[in-house]
N, C-alpha and C positions, 0 to 999 in steps of 0.2 A: 399540465392539465390531466385530470383523471379520465378514466374510460368507463364512466357509469352509463346508465340508460340514457340515450340521447335521441329523443323523438324528433329533434330538429334536424338530425342528420339523415338524409334520405339514403336508401340502399344504393350502394355504389361499389365498384370494383377498384381496388388499389393494387397496382402492379409493382412488384418488388424486383429489383435487380441486385444480385448478391455478388460481392467480390470475395472469393474464397469459399471453400467448402470442405474444410478439415473437420476436426472433432467438434468444434463449436458450431460451425456452419451446418453440419449434418444433424446435430442435435437440435438446432434451431428449426430447420425445415420439418423434422419429425414432430417437434412440439407444436409448431404452427398448424400442421395437419390435424393433430389431435384436438386442438383447441379452436379450430376455425368456426365450428358451429356456435360455440359459446361466444366467440368474438362477434360474430354476425348478429346473434340474438341481442347482444348488449349494446352494440354500436351501430348496427345497420350496415356495416362494412364487410365486404368480401375481400380478404387479403390473400393474394396468390403470388407465389414465386414464379416470375415469368422467365428470368434468365439468370444464369450463374457463370461467373468467370473463374476458371481454374488454370493452373499452370500446365497440367498434364491431362489431356482429354482422354487418353487411353487408360488412365489409372482406375481400377475398380472402386466403386463408391458403396458405402454401407447402406444406401437407400435408393429406391427407384426414382429416377428423375424424368420419367416419361412425360412428354408435353412441356418440358422445361428446355429452353434454348441453352445449350452448353457451349461455351466459347473460351478460347485462350486470349481473346482480345478484350482486356478489361475496359479500355476506354470506350469501346463500342457500347457497353452497357451504360456508362456514364452519360454518353451523348445521345442515347436512344430516346426520342421524344415520347415513346410509348411507356417508358419506365417512370413511375411516379416517385419512388423512394429508393435510395441506395443503402444497402446494408453491407458494411465493410468488416469482414472478419478474416482478412488475409494476413494481417500482421505486417511488420516492417515499418520503415519510416519514409524513405524517399519516394518510392513508387506510390505508396498509400497516400502520402501528402498530395501529390499531383492529382490523383484520382478524386480524393475527397474535395480538394479545392475546386476542381473542375465541376464536380457535381453541385456544390454549393453555389458557385457562380452562375450555373445554368438554372438555378431555382429549384433544385431537387433537395429535399430534406435528406439528411444522412444520419444513420444509426451506426455506431462503431463500438467495438470492444477493444480497440487498440490503444493500450495505455502508453506504449512507447511513443506512438505518434503524438498523442495529446501532451505528454510530458515534454516533448521536444518542440512542438509547433502549435500548441494549444491556443496561444494568443492570436496567432495569424488566422487560425481556422474559426475561432469564436467571432472574430471581427468579420470574416467573410460571410458567416451565417447571418450575423446581424445585418450586414449590408444588403444581403439578398432577401431578408425577411423570412428565412426558413429555419427549420430545426436542425441543430446538431446535438444529438443525444448520445450519452456514453455511460449509462449506469453500469454496464458490464465491464468497463475498463478498470474499475476499482472494486476489489472484494467480491468478485463473481456475482453470486445471487443475492448478496446482502445489499439491501437498498440504502445507500448513503448519499449518492450524488443528488437525487431528486429531493430528499429532505433538506440538504444543505442549500440547494438552489431555490427551493420553493417554500417549504414549511418554516425554515429557519432564516429566510432572507433578511428579515428585520431584527433577528436576534443578535445581540452583541456577543458573538462567540469569542471566547478568549483563548481556547485551547482545543485542539483535536489530537488525540493520540490513539494508537491502536495496533493490533496485530493484523497486518495486511499481506502476509506471505505465508501460505499454508505449508510450504516445504520446510521452512526453518522452524515453524511451530511444531511440526511433526517431529523433527529431529530433537528439539529441546524437550518435548514431552517424553520421548524415549530416554533421553539422558536423565531426566528428572525422576521418572517413575520406575525405570529399570536399572539405573546406574550405568548405562552404556556409555562408552567413550564416544567422542564426536565422530570418529571415522566409522565405527560400527553402526551408529545411528544413521549416518549419511548413506552407507551402503544399503541399509534396509529401505530407506526412503527411495533410493534409486531402483531397487528390485521391485518395489510396489508401483513405480511409475510416478511418484510424487516429485522426484528430483531428476533432472536431465543427466545425461552422461557427463556433460560439463556443467556442474551446478553453480558456477561462479556467480551468475546473475542473481540467484536466490541467496546463497550463503554469504556473499559479500554485501548484501543489502541493496543492490542496484535495482532489482524489481520493486522492492518496497519504496525506494527513493522516487521512482517514476510515479507511483501511486500517491505518495505524499505531495509531490508537486501538483498533481491534479486536485487533490483535496484542498491544499492551501490556496490555490487559485480561486476555487469556488467559495470556500469558507470566508476568505478575507478580501475577495474582490481585487486581487493583485496578480499580475503576470508572474508566474513561478514556473521555471523549467527544471528538469532533473538535475542539471549541473549546479543549481542553487542549493540543492539539498546536501548537507554534510552527511557522509555515509561511512558506517562501520559495520562489519558483518560479525558472524558468530564462529568463524573457523578457528579462532584462537582460544575458544572456551574449553575448559577441561572438566573432567568428571569431579575433580576436587572443588572447583568453583561452584558447580551445581549442588554438591553435597553441603558445602558451607551455607549456601543460600537456604537449603531446606532446613538445616539445623537452626537457623535464625529467623524462620518464619517468612521466607521469600521463595519465589520461583523466578527463574531467569526467562525472559521473553525478549524477542527482537521487536522493538517498538518503532513505529513511525510517528513523529511528533511535528505538529505545526502549531505555533502559538504566536499571539500578539503580545509584545512586551512594551509596556508604557515606561517612558523615561523622560529625562530632561531634554533629549533631542527629538521628542515626539514618539509616535508609535513606530515600532520596528518589528520586523517579522523574523522568526526563527523557524527553520525547517531542517529536520535531521532524522537520521535512522541510526539506531545503535542498540546493543544489548542492554538490558536493564534488570535490576533486581526489583521485582514487583511484590509488594506485601501480599500475603495470603488473603488478607481481608479485601483487597481490591477486586472488582468484578473481572478484570482482565486476567487475573491469576488463574481462574477456573477454565479458561479457553484452552482446550486440549486438541491434540492431533492436528489435522489439517484445517481446522475451523479458523475463521477470521472474526474479528470484532473491532468496532470503531467506537471510541468513547469521546463524546462531545461535551464540552463544558461551556455553558452560556451564563452570562451575568443575570439574565431574567429567568430562563427555563431551568437552570441548575445542571444536573448531570443526566446525560442520555447515553444509552449504549445500543448499538446495532450489531447483531450477532448472526452468524450462519456460515454456510459452506462458501469458502472464498475462491474455489476453483472447480474445474470439471466441466464437461460438456453440458450436462443438464442444468446445473445452477446458472452458468453463464448464459445459456440459451434462454432461460427464463427472464433474465434481465434484458437481453436483446429484444425479446418479444414484447415485454412491457413497454420499452421505449418505442418499438415499432407501432404499437397500437396508439400511443400518444401522438406520434408523428403523423399517423394516418388521419386521426381525428382532427388534429390541427390543420393539416393540409386541406381537408374538406371544408373547414370553417374559415380558411384564409388567415389563420393565426399561426403564431410560433412561440416557443418558450424562449424567452430572452435571458441570456446570461448577464447582460449589461456590460458597461464599459469597465475594463480592468485598469486600476490606477496603480502605477509603479510605487513600490514601497522600498525603503531601505532595509537591508538585512542585518540581523544581529549575529555576529560570530559566536560560536559556542564558547569561545574563550571569555566572553563577556557575561555569560550566564552563571548563575550560582547553582551548583549541584552537589548532592551527596555522592560519595564514591565508595566502592569496595575495592581494596587493593590486596594483592598477595605478594609476599616477599619471601625469598630464600636467603637466610642470613647465617653468619657464623654463630654457633651455639656456645657463647662464652659470656662472662660477666661484663656488664657495661654496655652491651650492644643495644639493649632496649632504650637506655637513657640517651645514647647517641642518636638513635633513630627518632626518638620523641623530640629531641632538640631541633632536628631538621624540620619537622612539621611545624614547630613553634616559630622558627625563623621566617616561615612563609605565611604565617597567620592561618594555618589549617589545623583544626582541632580534631583529635581522635575521639570518636563516639564509643567504639567497642573494639576489642582485639581478642584474637584466639591464637594460641601458640601450640605447635606440635613438633615433635622430633621427626626429621626426615630419615627414612631408611635408605641412606645413600652408600652404605658400606663402611664409611669412615666414622659415622656416628657423631660428627661435629657440626652438623647443619640443622637448622630449625626453620620451620615454615611459620610465617606470621600472616594471618588474615585479619585485615582491619576494615572498619567502616568509619569514614570521616564525616563530620557534620557538614552541612551545606557550606560551600565556599566557592569563590570565583574559580572557574575551571582553569584559567591561566595560572592561578596560584597552586592548584592541585598538580598540574603538569610541571610547574617549576619545582615543586617538592619532589616529584618523581625523578626529575633530572638530577637533582642534588643527591637523592638516595642512590642512584646508579653510580655516582662518583665516589661513594663511601666504600672503603676497603672491606668492612664486614658484610656489606650487601652483595651477595653472590649472583642474585638474579631478581629482577622485578617481573613478576608474572602478569596476571590479568588485572586490568583496570576497567571496572564496570560501574556505570552510573546506578544510583539507587533512587527509585521513585519514592518521594516523600509525601506526607499528607498535604503539604502546601501545593504540590504539583498535580495531585490526583483529583 
């Protein structure tokens, strides 16, 4: 429900209890204070932060919290009858799950930015919100300030969506931008991302694709009305990519992006769902190819609406706070009206393994540089029914001068056949190393 001029809503105070007050929480409170008069003039509602739960009461805060109850007892906020809406920005899963569930069961709407929680326990929490007849809103959990959840849940509710793909992790996109535009090695680009605060000291969740997988699980659940958790999402990161891979992509009209993909696949066994995260060669002509640095973008393909793209800053205190505040205003209006935004029942679907999908691939090989090797390699591809679309050969400067690098792109084929081909190549004496194996986004997929 939007937050337009609402003459039917009488002036009222809505009291907010917050769980957590880190970067996002502090940015949210500051933004709410700046926008409070605008919100009141457009909705008739006075929204105030009444209480905040934090782990360390003695820790200095970046903003003044005079008049706000500060407590280390999170459950006291959830159970306080004077609190109207709970905003959860504390992160984590177990403790957050218990608090959010308790809030919903007590009839309190919840706004959360916690992607890990929703990716692990979304189905349970959606059901609890529906049973209580209150809002559970989470625009900030996916792509920061980019509005994608509300369009999927509301505007595109009746749209036959076939595919959602996108760049939903700003850290990896920043790293890949540096590798693409400056020719930087992965380790150098990662170190720069860490120095700028884009990447954590332990970057595993970002660079191995786990953060993106959590977001894909949430997107897939809403887009296709099916219960999807992060463990359902096949996951591959970017840590194995090399500067040579990036350079090959540029020479042939591609850029490399870490994509999250959720799609509905029609087949003889009925509709099945595929959810995955992996690096991909994206054609320069595709809108996602121009998404640089730490920006996010989500590309939605619908049978009726065609192609849509949502673009913006995917992380940071202010963009995420903007999404939280937007949800909060909706929740406050719905609360005053005795309404709530329904996600609806989630219907279990069968998942399609990536082995059963047809994809084009880029492969890099290090081989012996002698006559007959190309013919031997080509025969292996033929044996597995995989066709080579293009190939580039170069001499490796390995000191001995007897090795060549082969970079190939294969036509779309079943992924299990491509991986069977790779296994056979590894067993060949002339093949000294099989390097990167990266999917290629084709016209049929975009």
